[in-house]
PDBQT receptor file of N, H, CA, C and O in Angstrom, charges set to zero:
ATOM      1  N   MET A   1      89.679  64.201-204.129  1.00  0.00    +0.000 N 
ATOM      2  CA  MET A   1      89.454  65.635-204.112  1.00  0.00    +0.000 C 
ATOM      3  C   MET A   1      89.985  66.290-205.402  1.00  0.00    +0.000 C 
ATOM      4  O   MET A   1      89.298  67.098-206.026  1.00  0.00    +0.000 OA
ATOM      5  N   LYS A   2      91.222  65.924-205.787  1.00  0.00    +0.000 N 
ATOM      6  H   LYS A   2      91.780  65.268-205.280  1.00  0.00    +0.000 HD
ATOM      7  CA  LYS A   2      91.782  66.490-207.016  1.00  0.00    +0.000 C 
ATOM      8  C   LYS A   2      90.961  66.091-208.223  1.00  0.00    +0.000 C 
ATOM      9  O   LYS A   2      90.775  66.888-209.143  1.00  0.00    +0.000 OA
ATOM     10  N   LEU A   3      90.466  64.855-208.227  1.00  0.00    +0.000 N 
ATOM     11  H   LEU A   3      90.618  64.207-207.480  1.00  0.00    +0.000 HD
ATOM     12  CA  LEU A   3      89.661  64.371-209.347  1.00  0.00    +0.000 C 
ATOM     13  C   LEU A   3      88.375  65.189-209.489  1.00  0.00    +0.000 C 
ATOM     14  O   LEU A   3      87.946  65.488-210.604  1.00  0.00    +0.000 OA
ATOM     15  N   GLN A   4      87.770  65.546-208.372  1.00  0.00    +0.000 N 
ATOM     16  H   GLN A   4      88.119  65.304-207.467  1.00  0.00    +0.000 HD
ATOM     17  CA  GLN A   4      86.542  66.352-208.405  1.00  0.00    +0.000 C 
ATOM     18  C   GLN A   4      86.821  67.747-208.959  1.00  0.00    +0.000 C 
ATOM     19  O   GLN A   4      86.023  68.290-209.722  1.00  0.00    +0.000 OA
ATOM     20  N   ILE A   5      87.944  68.315-208.577  1.00  0.00    +0.000 N 
ATOM     21  H   ILE A   5      88.593  67.875-207.957  1.00  0.00    +0.000 HD
ATOM     22  CA  ILE A   5      88.302  69.649-209.084  1.00  0.00    +0.000 C 
ATOM     23  C   ILE A   5      88.542  69.590-210.587  1.00  0.00    +0.000 C 
ATOM     24  O   ILE A   5      88.063  70.448-211.329  1.00  0.00    +0.000 OA
ATOM     25  N   VAL A   6      89.278  68.588-211.034  1.00  0.00    +0.000 N 
ATOM     26  H   VAL A   6      89.667  67.892-210.431  1.00  0.00    +0.000 HD
ATOM     27  CA  VAL A   6      89.544  68.431-212.467  1.00  0.00    +0.000 C 
ATOM     28  C   VAL A   6      88.238  68.207-213.212  1.00  0.00    +0.000 C 
ATOM     29  O   VAL A   6      88.026  68.783-214.279  1.00  0.00    +0.000 OA
ATOM     30  N   ARG A   7      87.378  67.390-212.670  1.00  0.00    +0.000 N 
ATOM     31  H   ARG A   7      87.551  66.922-211.803  1.00  0.00    +0.000 HD
ATOM     32  CA  ARG A   7      86.077  67.116-213.298  1.00  0.00    +0.000 C 
ATOM     33  C   ARG A   7      85.253  68.396-213.399  1.00  0.00    +0.000 C 
ATOM     34  O   ARG A   7      84.644  68.661-214.435  1.00  0.00    +0.000 OA
ATOM     35  N   CYS A   8      85.229  69.189-212.333  1.00  0.00    +0.000 N 
ATOM     36  H   CYS A   8      85.724  68.974-211.491  1.00  0.00    +0.000 HD
ATOM     37  CA  CYS A   8      84.472  70.458-212.351  1.00  0.00    +0.000 C 
ATOM     38  C   CYS A   8      85.054  71.435-213.377  1.00  0.00    +0.000 C 
ATOM     39  O   CYS A   8      84.310  72.116-214.083  1.00  0.00    +0.000 OA
ATOM     40  N   LEU A   9      86.381  71.499-213.455  1.00  0.00    +0.000 N 
ATOM     41  H   LEU A   9      86.986  70.946-212.881  1.00  0.00    +0.000 HD
ATOM     42  CA  LEU A   9      87.007  72.386-214.432  1.00  0.00    +0.000 C 
ATOM     43  C   LEU A   9      86.690  71.959-215.859  1.00  0.00    +0.000 C 
ATOM     44  O   LEU A   9      86.455  72.808-216.719  1.00  0.00    +0.000 OA
ATOM     45  N   CYS A  10      86.681  70.664-216.122  1.00  0.00    +0.000 N 
ATOM     46  H   CYS A  10      86.872  69.974-215.424  1.00  0.00    +0.000 HD
ATOM     47  CA  CYS A  10      86.346  70.163-217.464  1.00  0.00    +0.000 C 
ATOM     48  C   CYS A  10      84.902  70.490-217.831  1.00  0.00    +0.000 C 
ATOM     49  O   CYS A  10      84.625  70.907-218.956  1.00  0.00    +0.000 OA
ATOM     50  N   ILE A  11      84.001  70.304-216.903  1.00  0.00    +0.000 N 
ATOM     51  H   ILE A  11      84.226  69.965-215.990  1.00  0.00    +0.000 HD
ATOM     52  CA  ILE A  11      82.587  70.607-217.156  1.00  0.00    +0.000 C 
ATOM     53  C   ILE A  11      82.397  72.104-217.376  1.00  0.00    +0.000 C 
ATOM     54  O   ILE A  11      81.678  72.511-218.288  1.00  0.00    +0.000 OA
ATOM     55  N   ALA A  12      83.037  72.926-216.544  1.00  0.00    +0.000 N 
ATOM     56  H   ALA A  12      83.621  72.596-215.803  1.00  0.00    +0.000 HD
ATOM     57  CA  ALA A  12      82.918  74.378-216.694  1.00  0.00    +0.000 C 
ATOM     58  C   ALA A  12      83.460  74.836-218.037  1.00  0.00    +0.000 C 
ATOM     59  O   ALA A  12      82.858  75.687-218.692  1.00  0.00    +0.000 OA
ATOM     60  N   THR A  13      84.586  74.283-218.451  1.00  0.00    +0.000 N 
ATOM     61  H   THR A  13      85.075  73.592-217.918  1.00  0.00    +0.000 HD
ATOM     62  CA  THR A  13      85.175  74.641-219.747  1.00  0.00    +0.000 C 
ATOM     63  C   THR A  13      84.240  74.266-220.887  1.00  0.00    +0.000 C 
ATOM     64  O   THR A  13      84.048  75.046-221.819  1.00  0.00    +0.000 OA
ATOM     65  N   ALA A  14      83.664  73.084-220.816  1.00  0.00    +0.000 N 
ATOM     66  H   ALA A  14      83.820  72.450-220.059  1.00  0.00    +0.000 HD
ATOM     67  CA  ALA A  14      82.745  72.633-221.867  1.00  0.00    +0.000 C 
ATOM     68  C   ALA A  14      81.502  73.512-221.934  1.00  0.00    +0.000 C 
ATOM     69  O   ALA A  14      81.010  73.807-223.023  1.00  0.00    +0.000 OA
ATOM     70  N   LEU A  15      80.996  73.925-220.793  1.00  0.00    +0.000 N 
ATOM     71  H   LEU A  15      81.395  73.685-219.908  1.00  0.00    +0.000 HD
ATOM     72  CA  LEU A  15      79.774  74.739-220.775  1.00  0.00    +0.000 C 
ATOM     73  C   LEU A  15      80.027  76.186-221.182  1.00  0.00    +0.000 C 
ATOM     74  O   LEU A  15      79.139  76.839-221.732  1.00  0.00    +0.000 OA
ATOM     75  N   LEU A  16      81.208  76.682-220.922  1.00  0.00    +0.000 N 
ATOM     76  H   LEU A  16      81.928  76.152-220.475  1.00  0.00    +0.000 HD
ATOM     77  CA  LEU A  16      81.494  78.087-221.213  1.00  0.00    +0.000 C 
ATOM     78  C   LEU A  16      82.104  78.322-222.586  1.00  0.00    +0.000 C 
ATOM     79  O   LEU A  16      82.239  79.470-223.008  1.00  0.00    +0.000 OA
ATOM     80  N   THR A  17      82.473  77.265-223.285  1.00  0.00    +0.000 N 
ATOM     81  H   THR A  17      82.364  76.333-222.941  1.00  0.00    +0.000 HD
ATOM     82  CA  THR A  17      83.046  77.395-224.617  1.00  0.00    +0.000 C 
ATOM     83  C   THR A  17      81.929  77.616-225.626  1.00  0.00    +0.000 C 
ATOM     84  O   THR A  17      81.069  76.750-225.789  1.00  0.00    +0.000 OA
ATOM     85  N   PRO A  18      81.926  78.759-226.307  1.00  0.00    +0.000 N 
ATOM     86  CA  PRO A  18      80.854  79.010-227.274  1.00  0.00    +0.000 C 
ATOM     87  C   PRO A  18      80.974  78.094-228.493  1.00  0.00    +0.000 C 
ATOM     88  O   PRO A  18      82.066  77.681-228.883  1.00  0.00    +0.000 OA
ATOM     89  N   VAL A  19      79.837  77.798-229.068  1.00  0.00    +0.000 N 
ATOM     90  H   VAL A  19      78.950  78.133-228.751  1.00  0.00    +0.000 HD
ATOM     91  CA  VAL A  19      79.795  76.958-230.258  1.00  0.00    +0.000 C 
ATOM     92  C   VAL A  19      79.478  77.853-231.447  1.00  0.00    +0.000 C 
ATOM     93  O   VAL A  19      78.449  78.528-231.469  1.00  0.00    +0.000 OA
ATOM     94  N   TYR A  20      80.361  77.856-232.428  1.00  0.00    +0.000 N 
ATOM     95  H   TYR A  20      81.197  77.308-232.411  1.00  0.00    +0.000 HD
ATOM     96  CA  TYR A  20      80.184  78.696-233.594  1.00  0.00    +0.000 C 
ATOM     97  C   TYR A  20      80.098  77.841-234.852  1.00  0.00    +0.000 C 
ATOM     98  O   TYR A  20      80.764  76.813-234.977  1.00  0.00    +0.000 OA
ATOM     99  N   ALA A  21      79.276  78.286-235.759  1.00  0.00    +0.000 N 
ATOM    100  H   ALA A  21      78.735  79.121-235.657  1.00  0.00    +0.000 HD
ATOM    101  CA  ALA A  21      79.258  77.659-237.074  1.00  0.00    +0.000 C 
ATOM    102  C   ALA A  21      80.444  78.228-237.853  1.00  0.00    +0.000 C 
ATOM    103  O   ALA A  21      81.097  79.171-237.405  1.00  0.00    +0.000 OA
ATOM    104  N   GLU A  22      80.703  77.671-238.970  1.00  0.00    +0.000 N 
ATOM    105  H   GLU A  22      80.173  76.906-239.333  1.00  0.00    +0.000 HD
ATOM    106  CA  GLU A  22      81.859  78.077-239.759  1.00  0.00    +0.000 C 
ATOM    107  C   GLU A  22      81.511  79.237-240.679  1.00  0.00    +0.000 C 
ATOM    108  O   GLU A  22      80.550  79.163-241.446  1.00  0.00    +0.000 OA
ATOM    109  N   PHE A  23      82.294  80.309-240.602  1.00  0.00    +0.000 N 
ATOM    110  H   PHE A  23      83.075  80.369-239.980  1.00  0.00    +0.000 HD
ATOM    111  CA  PHE A  23      82.150  81.413-241.541  1.00  0.00    +0.000 C 
ATOM    112  C   PHE A  23      82.881  81.026-242.816  1.00  0.00    +0.000 C 
ATOM    113  O   PHE A  23      83.976  80.466-242.772  1.00  0.00    +0.000 OA
ATOM    114  N   ARG A  24      82.266  81.327-243.948  1.00  0.00    +0.000 N 
ATOM    115  H   ARG A  24      81.376  81.782-243.984  1.00  0.00    +0.000 HD
ATOM    116  CA  ARG A  24      82.890  81.040-245.230  1.00  0.00    +0.000 C 
ATOM    117  C   ARG A  24      82.555  82.165-246.191  1.00  0.00    +0.000 C 
ATOM    118  O   ARG A  24      81.716  83.015-245.894  1.00  0.00    +0.000 OA
ATOM    119  N   SER A  25      83.205  82.170-247.332  1.00  0.00    +0.000 N 
ATOM    120  H   SER A  25      83.887  81.479-247.573  1.00  0.00    +0.000 HD
ATOM    121  CA  SER A  25      82.935  83.189-248.352  1.00  0.00    +0.000 C 
ATOM    122  C   SER A  25      81.767  82.745-249.218  1.00  0.00    +0.000 C 
ATOM    123  O   SER A  25      81.711  81.606-249.681  1.00  0.00    +0.000 OA
ATOM    124  N   TRP A  26      80.843  83.659-249.425  1.00  0.00    +0.000 N 
ATOM    125  H   TRP A  26      80.888  84.585-249.049  1.00  0.00    +0.000 HD
ATOM    126  CA  TRP A  26      79.687  83.435-250.292  1.00  0.00    +0.000 C 
ATOM    127  C   TRP A  26      79.785  84.441-251.423  1.00  0.00    +0.000 C 
ATOM    128  O   TRP A  26      80.129  85.601-251.200  1.00  0.00    +0.000 OA
ATOM    129  N   THR A  27      79.483  84.000-252.638  1.00  0.00    +0.000 N 
ATOM    130  H   THR A  27      79.203  83.057-252.819  1.00  0.00    +0.000 HD
ATOM    131  CA  THR A  27      79.526  84.881-253.806  1.00  0.00    +0.000 C 
ATOM    132  C   THR A  27      78.152  84.903-254.452  1.00  0.00    +0.000 C 
ATOM    133  O   THR A  27      77.577  83.856-254.753  1.00  0.00    +0.000 OA
ATOM    134  N   ASN A  28      77.626  86.119-254.664  1.00  0.00    +0.000 N 
ATOM    135  H   ASN A  28      78.092  86.969-254.420  1.00  0.00    +0.000 HD
ATOM    136  CA  ASN A  28      76.315  86.200-255.304  1.00  0.00    +0.000 C 
ATOM    137  C   ASN A  28      76.469  86.135-256.825  1.00  0.00    +0.000 C 
ATOM    138  O   ASN A  28      77.582  86.087-257.349  1.00  0.00    +0.000 OA
ATOM    139  N   SER A  29      75.349  86.134-257.511  1.00  0.00    +0.000 N 
ATOM    140  H   SER A  29      74.445  86.173-257.086  1.00  0.00    +0.000 HD
ATOM    141  CA  SER A  29      75.357  85.977-258.976  1.00  0.00    +0.000 C 
ATOM    142  C   SER A  29      76.007  87.152-259.690  1.00  0.00    +0.000 C 
ATOM    143  O   SER A  29      76.316  87.057-260.878  1.00  0.00    +0.000 OA
ATOM    144  N   GLU A  30      76.221  88.262-258.979  1.00  0.00    +0.000 N 
ATOM    145  H   GLU A  30      75.970  88.339-258.014  1.00  0.00    +0.000 HD
ATOM    146  CA  GLU A  30      76.872  89.434-259.564  1.00  0.00    +0.000 C 
ATOM    147  C   GLU A  30      78.366  89.479-259.249  1.00  0.00    +0.000 C 
ATOM    148  O   GLU A  30      79.053  90.425-259.634  1.00  0.00    +0.000 OA
ATOM    149  N   GLY A  31      78.872  88.456-258.548  1.00  0.00    +0.000 N 
ATOM    150  H   GLY A  31      78.314  87.687-258.236  1.00  0.00    +0.000 HD
ATOM    151  CA  GLY A  31      80.299  88.386-258.230  1.00  0.00    +0.000 C 
ATOM    152  C   GLY A  31      80.703  89.042-256.929  1.00  0.00    +0.000 C 
ATOM    153  O   GLY A  31      81.893  89.095-256.619  1.00  0.00    +0.000 OA
ATOM    154  N   VAL A  32      79.752  89.545-256.154  1.00  0.00    +0.000 N 
ATOM    155  H   VAL A  32      78.785  89.502-256.406  1.00  0.00    +0.000 HD
ATOM    156  CA  VAL A  32      80.065  90.184-254.874  1.00  0.00    +0.000 C 
ATOM    157  C   VAL A  32      80.256  89.106-253.815  1.00  0.00    +0.000 C 
ATOM    158  O   VAL A  32      79.417  88.218-253.661  1.00  0.00    +0.000 OA
ATOM    159  N   LYS A  33      81.390  89.191-253.071  1.00  0.00    +0.000 N 
ATOM    160  H   LYS A  33      82.072  89.912-253.196  1.00  0.00    +0.000 HD
ATOM    161  CA  LYS A  33      81.692  88.197-252.038  1.00  0.00    +0.000 C 
ATOM    162  C   LYS A  33      81.444  88.773-250.649  1.00  0.00    +0.000 C 
ATOM    163  O   LYS A  33      81.721  89.944-250.389  1.00  0.00    +0.000 OA
ATOM    164  N   ILE A  34      80.913  87.922-249.754  1.00  0.00    +0.000 N 
ATOM    165  H   ILE A  34      80.689  86.971-249.966  1.00  0.00    +0.000 HD
ATOM    166  CA  ILE A  34      80.759  88.284-248.349  1.00  0.00    +0.000 C 
ATOM    167  C   ILE A  34      81.198  87.093-247.507  1.00  0.00    +0.000 C 
ATOM    168  O   ILE A  34      81.132  85.948-247.955  1.00  0.00    +0.000 OA
ATOM    169  N   ASP A  35      81.645  87.371-246.283  1.00  0.00    +0.000 N 
ATOM    170  H   ASP A  35      81.698  88.301-245.920  1.00  0.00    +0.000 HD
ATOM    171  CA  ASP A  35      81.957  86.312-245.327  1.00  0.00    +0.000 C 
ATOM    172  C   ASP A  35      80.786  86.206-244.369  1.00  0.00    +0.000 C 
ATOM    173  O   ASP A  35      80.404  87.184-243.726  1.00  0.00    +0.000 OA
ATOM    174  N   ALA A  36      80.217  85.008-244.279  1.00  0.00    +0.000 N 
ATOM    175  H   ALA A  36      80.527  84.214-244.801  1.00  0.00    +0.000 HD
ATOM    176  CA  ALA A  36      79.047  84.803-243.438  1.00  0.00    +0.000 C 
ATOM    177  C   ALA A  36      78.928  83.324-243.087  1.00  0.00    +0.000 C 
ATOM    178  O   ALA A  36      79.575  82.473-243.696  1.00  0.00    +0.000 OA
ATOM    179  N   GLU A  37      78.092  83.036-242.099  1.00  0.00    +0.000 N 
ATOM    180  H   GLU A  37      77.566  83.728-241.604  1.00  0.00    +0.000 HD
ATOM    181  CA  GLU A  37      77.817  81.654-241.746  1.00  0.00    +0.000 C 
ATOM    182  C   GLU A  37      76.377  81.318-242.112  1.00  0.00    +0.000 C 
ATOM    183  O   GLU A  37      75.488  82.165-242.019  1.00  0.00    +0.000 OA
ATOM    184  N   PHE A  38      76.161  80.090-242.524  1.00  0.00    +0.000 N 
ATOM    185  H   PHE A  38      76.883  79.403-242.599  1.00  0.00    +0.000 HD
ATOM    186  CA  PHE A  38      74.831  79.612-242.878  1.00  0.00    +0.000 C 
ATOM    187  C   PHE A  38      74.005  79.477-241.608  1.00  0.00    +0.000 C 
ATOM    188  O   PHE A  38      74.459  78.893-240.624  1.00  0.00    +0.000 OA
ATOM    189  N   VAL A  39      72.780  80.023-241.631  1.00  0.00    +0.000 N 
ATOM    190  H   VAL A  39      72.411  80.497-242.430  1.00  0.00    +0.000 HD
ATOM    191  CA  VAL A  39      71.875  79.901-240.492  1.00  0.00    +0.000 C 
ATOM    192  C   VAL A  39      70.759  78.925-240.809  1.00  0.00    +0.000 C 
ATOM    193  O   VAL A  39      70.533  77.966-240.072  1.00  0.00    +0.000 OA
ATOM    194  N   LYS A  40      70.042  79.179-241.938  1.00  0.00    +0.000 N 
ATOM    195  H   LYS A  40      70.226  79.958-242.538  1.00  0.00    +0.000 HD
ATOM    196  CA  LYS A  40      68.951  78.279-242.305  1.00  0.00    +0.000 C 
ATOM    197  C   LYS A  40      68.565  78.460-243.761  1.00  0.00    +0.000 C 
ATOM    198  O   LYS A  40      68.891  79.456-244.407  1.00  0.00    +0.000 OA
ATOM    199  N   SER A  41      67.860  77.461-244.242  1.00  0.00    +0.000 N 
ATOM    200  H   SER A  41      67.595  76.653-243.716  1.00  0.00    +0.000 HD
ATOM    201  CA  SER A  41      67.282  77.491-245.579  1.00  0.00    +0.000 C 
ATOM    202  C   SER A  41      65.785  77.320-245.400  1.00  0.00    +0.000 C 
ATOM    203  O   SER A  41      65.330  76.368-244.766  1.00  0.00    +0.000 OA
ATOM    204  N   GLU A  42      65.030  78.238-245.958  1.00  0.00    +0.000 N 
ATOM    205  H   GLU A  42      65.399  79.011-246.473  1.00  0.00    +0.000 HD
ATOM    206  CA  GLU A  42      63.572  78.200-245.809  1.00  0.00    +0.000 C 
ATOM    207  C   GLU A  42      62.948  78.527-247.154  1.00  0.00    +0.000 C 
ATOM    208  O   GLU A  42      63.016  79.665-247.620  1.00  0.00    +0.000 OA
ATOM    209  N   GLY A  43      62.343  77.533-247.771  1.00  0.00    +0.000 N 
ATOM    210  H   GLY A  43      62.287  76.609-247.392  1.00  0.00    +0.000 HD
ATOM    211  CA  GLY A  43      61.781  77.740-249.104  1.00  0.00    +0.000 C 
ATOM    212  C   GLY A  43      62.892  78.014-250.093  1.00  0.00    +0.000 C 
ATOM    213  O   GLY A  43      63.843  77.240-250.194  1.00  0.00    +0.000 OA
ATOM    214  N   ASP A  44      62.779  79.110-250.821  1.00  0.00    +0.000 N 
ATOM    215  H   ASP A  44      62.006  79.739-250.738  1.00  0.00    +0.000 HD
ATOM    216  CA  ASP A  44      63.793  79.490-251.805  1.00  0.00    +0.000 C 
ATOM    217  C   ASP A  44      64.800  80.494-251.241  1.00  0.00    +0.000 C 
ATOM    218  O   ASP A  44      65.611  81.037-251.991  1.00  0.00    +0.000 OA
ATOM    219  N   ASN A  45      64.759  80.750-249.932  1.00  0.00    +0.000 N 
ATOM    220  H   ASN A  45      64.100  80.309-249.323  1.00  0.00    +0.000 HD
ATOM    221  CA  ASN A  45      65.626  81.746-249.306  1.00  0.00    +0.000 C 
ATOM    222  C   ASN A  45      66.660  81.112-248.394  1.00  0.00    +0.000 C 
ATOM    223  O   ASN A  45      66.413  80.075-247.777  1.00  0.00    +0.000 OA
ATOM    224  N   ILE A  46      67.822  81.748-248.318  1.00  0.00    +0.000 N 
ATOM    225  H   ILE A  46      68.023  82.590-248.819  1.00  0.00    +0.000 HD
ATOM    226  CA  ILE A  46      68.908  81.343-247.440  1.00  0.00    +0.000 C 
ATOM    227  C   ILE A  46      69.144  82.479-246.452  1.00  0.00    +0.000 C 
ATOM    228  O   ILE A  46      69.211  83.643-246.847  1.00  0.00    +0.000 OA
ATOM    229  N   THR A  47      69.268  82.148-245.172  1.00  0.00    +0.000 N 
ATOM    230  H   THR A  47      69.213  81.202-244.851  1.00  0.00    +0.000 HD
ATOM    231  CA  THR A  47      69.585  83.154-244.168  1.00  0.00    +0.000 C 
ATOM    232  C   THR A  47      71.034  82.968-243.740  1.00  0.00    +0.000 C 
ATOM    233  O   THR A  47      71.456  81.872-243.373  1.00  0.00    +0.000 OA
ATOM    234  N   LEU A  48      71.784  84.062-243.795  1.00  0.00    +0.000 N 
ATOM    235  H   LEU A  48      71.441  84.953-244.094  1.00  0.00    +0.000 HD
ATOM    236  CA  LEU A  48      73.198  84.068-243.430  1.00  0.00    +0.000 C 
ATOM    237  C   LEU A  48      73.425  85.051-242.290  1.00  0.00    +0.000 C 
ATOM    238  O   LEU A  48      72.752  86.078-242.202  1.00  0.00    +0.000 OA
ATOM    239  N   ARG A  49      74.385  84.727-241.411  1.00  0.00    +0.000 N 
ATOM    240  H   ARG A  49      74.931  83.893-241.482  1.00  0.00    +0.000 HD
ATOM    241  CA  ARG A  49      74.788  85.656-240.350  1.00  0.00    +0.000 C 
ATOM    242  C   ARG A  49      76.103  86.290-240.787  1.00  0.00    +0.000 C 
ATOM    243  O   ARG A  49      77.107  85.602-240.972  1.00  0.00    +0.000 OA
ATOM    244  N   LEU A  50      76.085  87.610-240.950  1.00  0.00    +0.000 N 
ATOM    245  H   LEU A  50      75.269  88.169-240.800  1.00  0.00    +0.000 HD
ATOM    246  CA  LEU A  50      77.264  88.343-241.377  1.00  0.00    +0.000 C 
ATOM    247  C   LEU A  50      78.253  88.471-240.221  1.00  0.00    +0.000 C 
ATOM    248  O   LEU A  50      77.893  88.233-239.068  1.00  0.00    +0.000 OA
ATOM    249  N   LEU A  51      79.482  88.843-240.520  1.00  0.00    +0.000 N 
ATOM    250  H   LEU A  51      79.774  89.037-241.456  1.00  0.00    +0.000 HD
ATOM    251  CA  LEU A  51      80.494  89.019-239.479  1.00  0.00    +0.000 C 
ATOM    252  C   LEU A  51      80.064  90.043-238.432  1.00  0.00    +0.000 C 
ATOM    253  O   LEU A  51      80.482  89.963-237.277  1.00  0.00    +0.000 OA
ATOM    254  N   SER A  52      79.245  90.989-238.823  1.00  0.00    +0.000 N 
ATOM    255  H   SER A  52      78.905  91.054-239.761  1.00  0.00    +0.000 HD
ATOM    256  CA  SER A  52      78.760  92.019-237.895  1.00  0.00    +0.000 C 
ATOM    257  C   SER A  52      77.699  91.477-236.944  1.00  0.00    +0.000 C 
ATOM    258  O   SER A  52      77.335  92.136-235.970  1.00  0.00    +0.000 OA
ATOM    259  N   GLY A  53      77.198  90.262-237.231  1.00  0.00    +0.000 N 
ATOM    260  H   GLY A  53      77.493  89.726-238.022  1.00  0.00    +0.000 HD
ATOM    261  CA  GLY A  53      76.157  89.666-236.395  1.00  0.00    +0.000 C 
ATOM    262  C   GLY A  53      74.766  89.834-236.977  1.00  0.00    +0.000 C 
ATOM    263  O   GLY A  53      73.821  89.193-236.519  1.00  0.00    +0.000 OA
ATOM    264  N   LYS A  54      74.628  90.685-237.978  1.00  0.00    +0.000 N 
ATOM    265  H   LYS A  54      75.396  91.206-238.351  1.00  0.00    +0.000 HD
ATOM    266  CA  LYS A  54      73.325  90.898-238.606  1.00  0.00    +0.000 C 
ATOM    267  C   LYS A  54      72.941  89.694-239.457  1.00  0.00    +0.000 C 
ATOM    268  O   LYS A  54      73.801  89.019-240.023  1.00  0.00    +0.000 OA
ATOM    269  N   LEU A  55      71.633  89.433-239.539  1.00  0.00    +0.000 N 
ATOM    270  H   LEU A  55      70.934  89.981-239.079  1.00  0.00    +0.000 HD
ATOM    271  CA  LEU A  55      71.121  88.360-240.399  1.00  0.00    +0.000 C 
ATOM    272  C   LEU A  55      70.732  88.929-241.737  1.00  0.00    +0.000 C 
ATOM    273  O   LEU A  55      70.146  90.009-241.815  1.00  0.00    +0.000 OA
ATOM    274  N   ALA A  56      71.060  88.200-242.803  1.00  0.00    +0.000 N 
ATOM    275  H   ALA A  56      71.536  87.323-242.739  1.00  0.00    +0.000 HD
ATOM    276  CA  ALA A  56      70.693  88.604-244.161  1.00  0.00    +0.000 C 
ATOM    277  C   ALA A  56      70.013  87.419-244.828  1.00  0.00    +0.000 C 
ATOM    278  O   ALA A  56      70.555  86.315-244.864  1.00  0.00    +0.000 OA
ATOM    279  N   THR A  57      68.821  87.664-245.354  1.00  0.00    +0.000 N 
ATOM    280  H   THR A  57      68.381  88.562-245.324  1.00  0.00    +0.000 HD
ATOM    281  CA  THR A  57      68.089  86.626-246.076  1.00  0.00    +0.000 C 
ATOM    282  C   THR A  57      68.117  86.961-247.554  1.00  0.00    +0.000 C 
ATOM    283  O   THR A  57      67.722  88.051-247.967  1.00  0.00    +0.000 OA
ATOM    284  N   VAL A  58      68.594  86.002-248.350  1.00  0.00    +0.000 N 
ATOM    285  H   VAL A  58      68.916  85.116-248.014  1.00  0.00    +0.000 HD
ATOM    286  CA  VAL A  58      68.739  86.212-249.788  1.00  0.00    +0.000 C 
ATOM    287  C   VAL A  58      68.129  85.044-250.542  1.00  0.00    +0.000 C 
ATOM    288  O   VAL A  58      68.100  83.922-250.036  1.00  0.00    +0.000 OA
ATOM    289  N   PRO A  59      67.643  85.299-251.743  1.00  0.00    +0.000 N 
ATOM    290  CA  PRO A  59      67.141  84.195-252.565  1.00  0.00    +0.000 C 
ATOM    291  C   PRO A  59      68.278  83.233-252.912  1.00  0.00    +0.000 C 
ATOM    292  O   PRO A  59      69.379  83.665-253.254  1.00  0.00    +0.000 OA
ATOM    293  N   GLN A  60      68.013  81.954-252.826  1.00  0.00    +0.000 N 
ATOM    294  H   GLN A  60      67.119  81.603-252.548  1.00  0.00    +0.000 HD
ATOM    295  CA  GLN A  60      69.024  80.952-253.115  1.00  0.00    +0.000 C 
ATOM    296  C   GLN A  60      69.561  81.092-254.538  1.00  0.00    +0.000 C 
ATOM    297  O   GLN A  60      70.735  80.815-254.787  1.00  0.00    +0.000 OA
ATOM    298  N   ALA A  61      68.726  81.512-255.454  1.00  0.00    +0.000 N 
ATOM    299  H   ALA A  61      67.773  81.737-255.252  1.00  0.00    +0.000 HD
ATOM    300  CA  ALA A  61      69.129  81.644-256.857  1.00  0.00    +0.000 C 
ATOM    301  C   ALA A  61      70.213  82.713-257.035  1.00  0.00    +0.000 C 
ATOM    302  O   ALA A  61      70.932  82.696-258.034  1.00  0.00    +0.000 OA
ATOM    303  N   LYS A  62      70.338  83.633-256.092  1.00  0.00    +0.000 N 
ATOM    304  H   LYS A  62      69.753  83.647-255.281  1.00  0.00    +0.000 HD
ATOM    305  CA  LYS A  62      71.331  84.709-256.216  1.00  0.00    +0.000 C 
ATOM    306  C   LYS A  62      72.707  84.301-255.708  1.00  0.00    +0.000 C 
ATOM    307  O   LYS A  62      73.667  85.055-255.865  1.00  0.00    +0.000 OA
ATOM    308  N   LEU A  63      72.821  83.120-255.101  1.00  0.00    +0.000 N 
ATOM    309  H   LEU A  63      72.041  82.507-254.973  1.00  0.00    +0.000 HD
ATOM    310  CA  LEU A  63      74.132  82.680-254.574  1.00  0.00    +0.000 C 
ATOM    311  C   LEU A  63      74.751  81.655-255.499  1.00  0.00    +0.000 C 
ATOM    312  O   LEU A  63      75.848  81.165-255.232  1.00  0.00    +0.000 OA
TER     313      LEU A  63
């Protein structure tokens, strides 16, 4: 019985723990820094998620 409770708690913890990518500092070609996480690369553009949750797509050449 105790083993089942422990097993259920472990599964619940694993399912409820959010998975986050790593936020890091990005610097554009003009020296402006932002903290954001990498979302995707598509063609010549990079999509970043800002700390506010908004998505920003920028040309790769500008980073």
